[in-house]
C-alpha positions in Angstrom: -48.7 31.9 20.8 -46.4 31.8 18.0 -45.2 35.1 16.3 -44.6 34.9 12.9 -41.8 36.7 11.1 -41.5 36.7 7.3 -37.6 36.9 6.8 -36.7 37.0 4.3 -6.3 24.8 -2.2 -4.5 23.8 -2.7 -4.6 20.3 -1.6 -4.4 20.4 2.2 -3.8 16.7 2.6 -0.2 16.4 0.9 1.7 14.5 3.7 4.5 17.0 4.8 7.1 16.2 7.5 5.5 15.5 11.0 6.1 17.9 13.7 6.2 16.9 17.4 3.5 18.5 19.6 3.5 18.6 23.4 0.0 18.6 24.6 -1.8 18.8 27.9 -3.5 15.4 28.8 -6.4 14.9 31.3 -7.9 12.0 32.3 -11.3 11.4 30.6 -14.2 8.7 30.1 -15.4 5.9 28.0 -18.6 5.0 26.1 -19.7 3.5 22.9 -22.4 4.7 20.6 -25.8 3.2 20.2 -28.4 5.1 18.1 -32.1 5.0 17.3 -35.2 7.2 16.6 -37.2 7.6 19.7 -37.7 3.9 20.2 -38.0 2.2 23.9 -36.3 -0.6 25.3 -32.7 -1.7 26.3 -30.0 0.1 24.5 -27.5 -2.2 23.0 -24.0 -0.4 22.7 -22.1 -1.0 19.4 -18.5 -1.3 18.5 -19.2 0.6 15.5 -18.1 4.3 15.6 -20.4 6.6 13.7 -20.7 10.2 14.1 -24.3 11.5 14.4 -25.2 15.2 13.7 -28.5 16.8 13.1 -29.6 17.0 9.3 -32.2 18.2 7.2 -33.7 16.1 4.4 -35.6 18.2 2.0 -36.9 15.1 0.4 -38.7 13.7 3.5 -42.6 13.6 4.3 -42.2 14.8 7.8 -39.4 16.1 10.2 -38.8 15.4 13.8 -36.5 17.8 16.0 -35.4 17.4 19.6 -34.3 20.7 20.9 -32.0 20.5 24.0 -33.5 22.9 26.5 -34.0 26.5 27.7 -33.7 27.7 31.3 -37.3 28.0 32.4 -37.3 29.5 35.8 -35.7 32.8 35.5 -38.0 35.8 34.3 -34.8 37.4 32.7 -34.3 34.5 30.4 -36.3 33.7 27.4 -36.2 31.5 24.3 -37.4 30.7 20.9 -38.0 27.6 18.7 -37.1 28.7 15.2 -38.9 26.8 12.3 -38.2 27.2 8.7 -40.2 26.1 5.8 -38.7 26.6 2.5 -41.3 24.7 0.6 -43.9 25.9 -1.4 -46.9 24.7 0.7 -47.7 25.7 4.3 -46.5 23.1 6.9 -48.4 22.3 10.1 -47.1 20.2 13.0 -46.9 19.8 16.8 -44.7 21.3 19.5 -44.4 19.1 22.6 -42.7 21.0 25.7 -41.1 18.7 28.4 -40.2 19.8 31.9 -38.8 18.4 35.1 -42.4 17.5 36.5 -43.1 15.1 33.4 -46.3 17.1 32.2 -45.8 17.1 28.5 -47.6 20.0 27.0 -48.6 20.2 23.3 -49.2 23.1 20.9 -50.1 23.1 17.3 -48.2 25.3 14.9 -48.5 26.2 11.2 -45.6 27.8 8.9 -46.8 29.5 5.8 -44.8 28.6 2.6 -41.5 30.2 2.2 -41.3 31.5 5.8 -40.0 31.2 9.2 -42.0 31.0 12.2 -40.5 31.7 15.9 -42.2 30.3 18.7 -42.0 31.1 22.4 -40.1 28.0 23.7 -41.3 28.5 27.3 -45.0 29.6 26.9 -47.2 27.8 29.5 -44.3 25.8 31.1 -42.5 26.7 34.1 -39.5 24.5 34.8 -35.8 24.6 35.6 -35.3 23.7 31.9 -37.8 23.3 29.1 -37.0 21.3 26.0 -39.0 20.5 23.1 -40.1 18.0 20.3 -41.1 19.4 17.1 -42.8 17.4 14.6 -44.2 18.4 10.9 -46.7 16.5 9.1 -46.6 16.2 5.3 -43.3 18.2 4.6 -40.1 18.7 6.0 -38.8 21.6 8.2 -35.5 22.7 9.6 -35.5 23.8 13.3 -33.0 25.2 15.8 -33.4 27.0 19.3 -32.4 30.5 20.5 -31.7 31.3 24.2 -31.9 35.0 25.3 -29.7 35.1 28.4 -28.4 38.2 30.4 -24.9 37.0 29.8 -25.2 36.6 26.1 -27.6 35.0 23.5 -26.9 31.5 22.2 -28.2 29.3 19.1 -28.2 25.7 19.6 -28.9 22.9 17.1 -31.8 20.6 17.6 -31.2 16.9 17.1 -32.7 15.0 14.6 -33.1 11.9 16.7 -32.4 10.7 20.3 -29.6 8.4 21.1 -28.2 6.0 23.5 -24.9 7.8 24.1 -23.8 11.4 24.4 -20.4 13.1 24.9 -19.3 16.6 26.1 -15.7 17.0 25.8 -15.4 20.5 27.2 -16.7 21.5 30.6 -16.0 24.3 33.0 -16.9 25.3 36.6 -14.2 27.7 37.2 -14.8 30.6 39.4 -18.1 29.0 40.4 -19.2 29.1 36.6 -22.3 27.0 36.2 -22.3 24.0 34.1 -25.7 22.0 33.8 -26.2 19.0 31.5 -29.8 18.7 30.4 -31.1 15.2 29.6 -34.6 15.0 28.0 -36.4 11.7 27.5 -38.9 12.2 24.8 -40.3 8.5 25.0 -43.6 7.3 26.5 -41.5 4.9 28.5 -38.8 5.6 31.3 -35.0 5.7 30.4 -32.2 4.6 32.6 -29.0 6.3 32.6 -25.5 5.9 33.9 -23.7 9.4 34.0 -20.0 9.8 34.5 -17.7 12.8 34.6 -13.8 13.5 34.4 -12.0 16.2 36.1 -8.3 17.0 36.3 -7.8 14.3 39.1 -9.5 11.4 37.2 -12.7 9.8 36.1 -15.7 9.9 38.7 -18.8 7.6 38.6 -20.6 8.1 41.6 -23.2 5.4 42.7 -25.8 8.1 42.7 -25.3 8.5 39.0 -25.8 5.0 37.9 -29.1 3.5 37.1 -30.6 7.1 37.1 -34.4 6.9 36.0 -35.7 9.6 33.7 -39.5 9.3 33.8 -41.5 9.4 30.3 -41.4 12.7 28.4 -39.3 14.6 31.1 -36.3 16.5 31.8 -33.4 15.8 34.5 -30.8 18.3 35.1 -27.4 17.5 36.3 -25.6 20.5 38.0 -21.9 19.7 38.1 -20.7 21.8 40.8 -23.4 19.9 43.0 -21.8 16.8 41.8 -18.5 17.7 43.6 -17.1 19.1 40.4 -16.8 22.7 41.5 -14.2 24.9 40.3 -12.6 22.7 37.6 -11.2 24.0 34.3 -12.1 20.9 32.5 -14.8 18.5 32.9 -15.7 15.7 30.6 -19.1 14.0 30.6 -20.5 10.8 29.3 -24.4 10.2 29.4 -25.2 6.5 28.4 -29.0 5.2 28.3 -28.8 1.7 29.2 -32.6 1.6 28.6 -34.2 4.0 26.2 -32.8 6.9 24.2 -32.5 10.6 25.3 -31.4 14.0 24.1 -28.4 15.9 25.9 -27.6 19.4 26.0 -25.1 21.6 27.8 -25.9 25.0 29.4 -22.8 26.9 30.6 -22.8 30.3 32.3 -19.2 31.4 32.5 -18.3 33.7 35.5 -14.6 34.1 35.3 -11.1 32.3 35.5 -10.5 33.3 31.7 -14.1 32.7 30.6 -17.2 34.8 30.4 -20.7 34.6 28.9 -23.4 32.0 28.3 -23.6 29.1 25.9 -26.1 26.4 25.2 -25.3 23.4 23.0 -26.5 19.9 21.7 -24.0 17.3 23.0 -22.2 15.0 20.6 -24.2 11.8 20.2 -21.5 10.0 18.4 -17.8 9.7 17.5 -16.1 10.2 14.2 -12.7 9.6 12.6 -12.6 13.1 11.2 -13.6 16.6 12.5 -13.6 19.7 10.4 -13.6 23.5 11.4 -13.9 26.5 9.2 -13.7 29.5 11.4 -10.5 29.5 13.5 -8.7 32.6 14.1 -5.1 33.6 15.4 -5.4 37.2 16.9 -4.0 38.7 20.1 -7.4 39.2 21.4 -8.4 35.7 20.6 -7.6 32.6 23.0 -8.5 29.4 21.1 -7.9 25.7 21.8 -9.2 22.3 20.5 -10.5 19.9 23.1 -10.2 16.2 21.9 -11.9 13.4 23.7 -10.9 9.8 23.1 -13.7 7.6 24.6 -12.3 4.3 23.3 -10.1 1.9 25.1 -7.2 2.0 22.6 -4.7 4.9 21.9 -5.5 7.0 18.4 -3.2 8.9 16.3 -4.6 12.5 15.4 -3.3 14.5 12.6 -4.0 18.0 12.5 -4.1 19.8 9.1 -4.1 23.5 9.6 -4.7 25.6 6.6 -4.7 29.2 6.0 -7.4 30.9 3.7 -5.0 30.9 0.8 -5.2 27.3 0.8 -1.4 26.8 1.9 -1.3 24.0 4.9 1.1 24.0 7.7 3.2 20.8 8.1 0.8 18.2 9.5 0.9 17.8 13.4 0.7 14.1 14.4 -0.1 13.4 18.0 -1.3 10.5 20.1 -4.7 10.7 21.9 -4.3 8.2 24.6 -7.3 5.8 25.5 -10.2 7.7 27.7 -8.4 11.0 27.9 -9.1 14.5 26.9 -6.3 16.2 25.0 -6.2 20.2 24.6 -4.2 21.7 21.6 -3.9 25.4 20.9 -2.8 25.9 17.3 -2.6 29.6 17.8 0.6 29.0 19.7 2.4 27.8 16.8 4.8 30.2 15.3 4.3 28.8 11.9 0.8 30.1 11.9 0.5 33.7 11.0 -2.3 35.9 12.3 -5.6 35.6 10.6 -8.3 33.2 9.8 -7.6 29.5 9.3 -9.3 26.1 9.0 -8.7 22.6 10.5 -9.2 19.1 9.7 -8.5 16.6 12.5 -8.1 12.8 11.5 -8.0 10.0 13.8 -6.3 6.6 13.0 -5.7 3.7 15.1 -2.3 2.4 16.2 -3.4 -1.1 15.3 -5.5 -2.0 12.4 -7.9 -4.1 14.4 -9.0 -1.2 16.7 -11.7 1.1 16.6 -11.1 4.9 15.8 -13.3 7.8 16.7 -12.9 11.1 18.9 -15.1 14.0 19.7 -13.6 17.4 19.1 -15.0 20.9 20.3 -13.1 24.3 19.9 -13.0 26.7 22.5 -12.8 30.5 21.7 -12.5 33.3 24.2 -12.4 36.9 22.7 -11.6 40.2 24.0 -13.1 43.5 22.7 -12.0 46.5 24.8 -13.4 45.6 28.3 -15.7 42.8 27.2 -14.8 39.1 27.1 -17.0 36.2 25.9 -16.3 32.5 25.4 -17.9 30.2 22.7 -17.6 26.4 22.4 -18.3 24.9 18.9 -18.6 21.2 18.1 -17.0 20.3 14.8 -18.8 18.9 11.7 -17.7 15.3 11.1 -18.3 15.7 7.3 -18.5 18.2 4.6 -21.9 18.7 2.8 -22.9 20.3 -0.6 -25.5 22.0 1.1 -26.1 23.7 4.4 -28.9 25.7 6.2 -29.1 28.2 9.1 -32.6 28.3 10.0 -32.4 31.5 12.2 -29.8 33.3 10.2 -26.5 34.7 11.0 -24.9 38.1 12.5 -25.3 40.7 9.8 -22.7 43.3 8.8 -19.7 41.4 10.1 -16.7 40.3 8.1 -17.6 36.6 9.1 -21.4 36.2 9.0 -20.3 32.8 7.4 -17.1 30.9 7.1 -16.9 28.6 3.9 -14.1 26.0 3.8 -13.3 23.6 0.9 -11.4 20.6 2.4 -11.5 18.7 -0.9 -9.1 18.3 -3.9 -11.3 20.0 -6.5 -12.3 23.7 -6.9 -15.8 24.4 -5.3 -18.3 26.7 -6.4 -20.8 28.1 -4.2 -23.7 30.3 -3.7 -25.5 31.9 -0.9 -29.4 32.2 -0.8 -31.9 33.7 1.7 -35.4 32.6 2.4 -37.6 35.5 1.1 -41.5 35.7 0.4 -40.9 34.3 -3.0 -38.7 31.5 -1.9 -34.8 31.1 -1.8 -33.2 34.3 -3.3 -29.6 34.5 -4.2 -27.5 37.1 -2.2 -26.0 39.5 -4.7 -22.4 38.9 -5.2 -22.6 35.3 -4.2 -24.3 33.8 -7.2 -21.2 31.7 -8.0 -18.1 32.1 -5.7 -15.1 30.0 -6.5 -13.1 28.4 -3.7 -9.7 26.7 -4.6 -9.0 23.2 -2.8 -7.8 23.9 0.9 -9.0 27.5 0.8 -11.4 29.3 3.0 -13.4 32.6 2.8 -15.3 34.9 5.1 -18.6 36.1 3.9 -20.4 39.6 5.0 -24.1 39.4 4.9 -26.1 42.7 5.0 -28.8 42.9 7.5 -31.8 42.5 5.0 -30.4 39.0 4.1 -28.5 37.8 7.4 -31.5 37.7 9.7 -33.6 35.4 7.3 -32.8 31.5 7.1 -29.7 31.2 5.0 -28.5 28.4 3.0 -25.2 27.5 1.4 -25.0 25.3 -1.7 -21.7 24.2 -3.5 -20.7 21.9 -6.4 -18.4 20.1 -4.0 -18.6 19.2 -0.4 -17.7 22.2 1.9 -17.7 23.2 5.6 -19.6 26.0 6.5 -19.8 27.7 10.0 -21.3 30.9 11.3 -21.4 34.0 13.6 -24.5 34.5 15.8 -25.4 37.7 17.4 -25.2 37.4 21.2 -27.5 40.4 21.9 -27.9 44.1 21.3 -25.7 45.0 24.3 -23.1 42.3 23.4 -20.1 43.5 21.4 -18.6 40.1 20.8 -20.7 37.5 18.7 -21.2 33.9 19.3 -20.7 30.9 17.1 -23.0 28.0 15.9 -22.9 25.2 13.6 -25.3 25.1 10.4 -27.4 22.0 9.6 -26.2 20.0 6.7 -28.6 19.1 4.0 -29.0 15.3 3.2 -30.3 14.1 0.0 -29.9 10.3 0.3 -27.6 7.9 2.0 -25.7 6.7 -1.2 -24.9 10.3 -2.3 -23.9 11.1 1.2 -21.5 8.2 1.4 -20.0 9.1 -2.0 -19.2 12.7 -1.2 -17.8 11.7 2.4 -15.5 9.1 0.5 -14.1 11.2 -1.7 -13.3 13.8 0.9 -11.6 11.2 2.9 -9.4 9.9 0.1 -8.1 13.3 -0.4 -7.5 13.9 3.4 -5.6 10.7 3.4 -3.3 11.9 0.6 -5.1 10.0 -2.1 -7.0 10.7 -5.3 -6.0 14.4 -4.9 
């Protein structure tokens, strides 16, 4: 049963001279986006490129969350579903667990007002992976999943809807590392998938991965090494549902060849013409690179704007992202980037005005502390927001519990709150923090605040990312996205447009 815990610039877009950058390019894969919320029927691909990330709507009458999955056949691995209710009334709902055998198991839950509930993700279910659908009635909730793994714990977002296409830009099976793509069909009807992947020698679309049937309310796991993608340093994945909608996650256990540790993450269910990162770092003990995936059939121009925490950007770096390719870029190799923290904005434009635009960008970070090494992969956020929530909190008592980046042209003022017994409580010292245009800042949160659900609210759209603990015996922390809070389509579009104008050098 559930266990309840009361827990509490400057303008970065002035166009400077363009620098040439030599990049490593690897053959990649194609796929267009088609999105829906748990319907059935044939998927109709769309030429419209639109990024889809989980979002929390506080004005909704209910919430639906699809958690990507936790290993369920290893006694040394456990998991939690973290459910946060910031409202003034209790919220009830249902958790449906999915497994390989297709026997969905349902459990009722109730979250008291102004509380966070942690539920065993695996209880009563034995399966290679167990995923979950979390549904509330009468009020919204925010949900994410936490995996406790012997190689390091991981926090993963839960999707707010299934989708017809999913992308994974970075994959790795070097030194017999284990990469597993976990696909959940939450529908009452079967889904049909085409799966393809790309390695250093090109794209592969095995006949055995075409027309794969995923039974109703079940999970299917694709082990990349077993699909003849063993000992590969880069693997790109495309999962496309020709019938139905699914949810896709990536489980990675790194065993060597420069990477160690465990990660679990939700895949990208769409493309965007812009991706933001708030928590880059250049240090001798940090190896960091961006992995950019262009799934479209036309080349795209990518502009990297790298800005230090003082809001002063480097010269924009302009490169070409070839069609159906994966490009790797390590800004930490730039001599003009001084050691320390930085933020990044990646903007895609088409070589021709009539062509579509959109890429998927992940960042891979491998850190070393004395004899320990740990790797983490983070999908960027496609749009800033005025409000963010971390349902399971963040790492306490470290310099970068949170990272906040202001990519816009106006000074942003932000505050940080945590969920206490009386509701959201402002963290002392973070009632009103001013952040200049283009600037970034690291936030240290004490343990009494960091382990509760944490929210960041700003006067202007900002980007927030966080550190997450990897376990009591792990000296290196992981990373995880926060969930953007959406208050309405019209407002969201207006905020996104204002930031886009600034990034394009207009209205700044």
